[in-house]
C-alpha positions in Angstrom: 89.4 13.8 -49.9 88.4 16.5 -52.2 85.8 19.6 -51.4 82.8 18.7 -49.3 80.9 19.3 -53.0 82.0 16.7 -55.1 82.1 14.2 -51.9 78.6 14.3 -51.9 78.2 14.6 -55.8 80.2 11.1 -55.8 78.2 9.4 -53.0 75.3 10.7 -54.8 75.9 8.6 -57.8 76.7 5.5 -55.8 73.6 5.4 -54.1 71.4 6.1 -56.8 73.1 2.4 -58.0 72.9 0.4 -55.4 69.0 2.0 -54.5 68.5 0.7 -57.8 69.9 -2.8 -57.3 67.9 -2.9 -54.0 64.9 -2.3 -55.7 65.3 -4.8 -58.6 66.5 -7.9 -56.0 63.6 -6.6 -53.8 61.2 -7.6 -56.9 63.2 -10.2 -57.8 62.9 -11.9 -54.5 59.0 -11.5 -54.6 58.8 -12.8 -58.2 60.8 -16.1 -57.6 58.7 -16.6 -54.2 55.6 -16.1 -55.8 56.5 -18.6 -58.7 58.1 -21.5 -56.4 54.7 -21.1 -54.8 52.2 -21.5 -57.7 54.5 -24.2 -59.1 54.7 -26.4 -55.7 50.5 -25.0 -55.4 50.1 -26.5 -58.5 52.1 -30.2 -58.3 50.5 -30.8 -54.7 46.9 -29.8 -55.7 46.6 -31.8 -58.8 47.1 -34.8 -57.5 44.6 -37.3 -56.8 43.4 -37.1 -52.8 46.7 -34.9 -52.6 46.0 -33.8 -48.8 46.6 -37.5 -47.3 49.7 -38.0 -49.1 53.1 -37.7 -47.4 54.8 -36.2 -50.9 52.0 -33.6 -50.4 53.2 -32.4 -46.8 56.9 -32.7 -48.0 56.3 -30.4 -51.3 54.6 -27.3 -49.2 57.5 -27.5 -46.3 59.9 -27.2 -48.8 58.0 -24.3 -50.8 57.3 -23.1 -46.9 61.5 -22.8 -46.3 61.8 -21.2 -49.9 59.2 -18.9 -49.3 60.2 -17.7 -45.8 64.1 -17.8 -47.5 62.8 -15.2 -50.2 60.8 -13.4 -47.7 63.8 -12.5 -45.5 65.9 -11.6 -48.5 63.1 -9.1 -49.7 63.2 -8.0 -46.2 67.1 -6.8 -46.6 66.3 -5.1 -49.2 63.5 -3.3 -48.6 65.8 -2.3 -45.2 68.7 -1.4 -48.0 66.5 0.7 -50.1 65.2 3.3 -47.3 68.6 3.2 -46.4 70.2 4.5 -49.5 67.1 6.7 -49.9 67.7 8.2 -46.6 71.6 8.9 -47.4 70.5 10.0 -50.6 68.0 12.5 -49.5 70.0 14.0 -47.0 72.9 14.5 -49.3 70.4 16.4 -51.7 69.8 18.6 -49.2 73.2 19.5 -48.0 74.1 19.6 -51.5 71.5 22.2 -52.6 71.2 23.8 -48.4 67.7 23.0 -47.8 65.8 21.5 -45.4 65.0 18.4 -43.7 62.5 18.2 -41.0 62.9 22.2 -40.2 66.9 21.5 -40.0 69.8 22.7 -41.6 71.9 19.5 -43.4 75.3 20.6 -43.0 78.4 18.1 -44.4 78.9 16.6 -40.8 75.2 15.5 -40.3 75.5 14.0 -43.6 78.7 12.5 -42.8 76.8 11.2 -39.1 74.4 9.3 -41.5 76.9 7.8 -43.4 78.5 6.6 -39.8 75.4 5.5 -39.3 73.8 3.5 -42.2 77.4 2.0 -43.7 80.2 1.8 -41.4 77.7 0.7 -38.7 75.3 -0.8 -40.8 72.5 0.0 -38.7 69.1 -0.4 -39.9 67.1 2.7 -40.7 63.8 1.5 -39.8 62.5 -0.8 -36.5 62.2 -4.5 -37.0 57.8 -4.1 -36.6 57.9 -1.9 -39.0 60.2 -4.0 -41.8 58.0 -7.0 -41.3 54.9 -5.5 -41.4 55.7 -3.6 -44.9 57.6 -6.5 -46.0 54.1 -8.9 -45.1 51.9 -6.7 -46.5 52.6 -4.4 -48.9 54.9 -6.2 -50.1 52.3 -8.8 -51.0 54.0 -11.9 -48.7 51.1 -12.4 -46.9 48.5 -14.0 -48.6 51.9 -16.5 -50.0 52.3 -17.5 -46.6 48.2 -18.0 -46.0 47.6 -20.0 -49.0 51.2 -22.4 -48.2 50.4 -22.6 -44.4 46.0 -23.1 -45.0 47.2 -26.0 -47.5 50.3 -27.4 -44.7 47.0 -27.0 -42.6 44.6 -29.4 -44.3 47.0 -31.8 -45.1 48.6 -32.3 -41.9 44.7 -32.7 -40.9 44.5 -35.5 -43.4 48.2 -37.7 -43.3 48.8 -40.3 -41.0 50.8 -39.2 -37.9 51.6 -42.7 -36.9 54.5 -42.6 -39.4 57.9 -41.2 -38.6 58.0 -39.6 -42.5 55.9 -36.6 -41.6 56.8 -36.0 -38.4 60.9 -36.2 -39.4 59.7 -33.5 -41.8 58.1 -31.6 -39.3 61.3 -31.7 -37.2 63.6 -30.3 -40.2 61.3 -27.7 -41.3 61.0 -26.2 -37.7 65.2 -25.8 -37.5 65.5 -24.9 -41.2 62.4 -22.3 -40.3 64.3 -21.2 -37.7 67.9 -21.2 -38.9 66.5 -18.5 -41.7 64.4 -16.5 -39.6 67.2 -16.4 -37.1 68.2 -13.6 -39.5 65.7 -11.0 -38.4 67.7 -11.1 -34.7 71.5 -10.3 -36.9 72.9 -6.9 -36.9 71.2 -6.2 -40.3 68.0 -5.3 -38.7 69.0 -3.6 -35.7 67.6 0.1 -35.5 69.0 2.7 -33.1 66.2 4.9 -34.2 63.7 5.2 -36.7 64.8 7.3 -39.8 62.2 10.5 -39.3 63.5 12.1 -42.6 61.2 8.7 -44.6 59.0 8.6 -42.1 55.4 8.1 -44.9 57.7 7.8 -47.7 59.2 4.3 -47.5 
């Protein structure tokens, strides 16, 4: 087991690496989302009468699915970033006998946090906060606004008597439901908002 101070220092090294990885993945996911949306948007609007083409509807649907996928990935990495930062903060406070929110942090308290965020893998932030942060602070809202605006425009111009756009829409709704269903999973289950990270995430 080792002494508590040695364990805390070892955990701190691990947390620093994991937090950095989560931040890098978060930025990479947004860059992929932005790049894919740019390519698909240019590919659609550069065509003559793009708003009347079934191919435009298909390409925008694919763009929305990929954008949603990277949105969920970014949300997960944001949760991990806060998870590791909160644990790191408690380790440092315990190691240097500092207080968090007016209370001293004993090694037992750090162990409780590890149990909550590593063993039970609970989210340190409620889902509403995670969604708001990912949409607005991490830049996904304008990306969704662009692709959905174009989809509404194209959807109002194409002929819906053809089965192709209807089939694409059905497949799109199924895929979006499957991807967004991740938000109902264990990854985003939060028993309590992490007080030590309020206003600092």
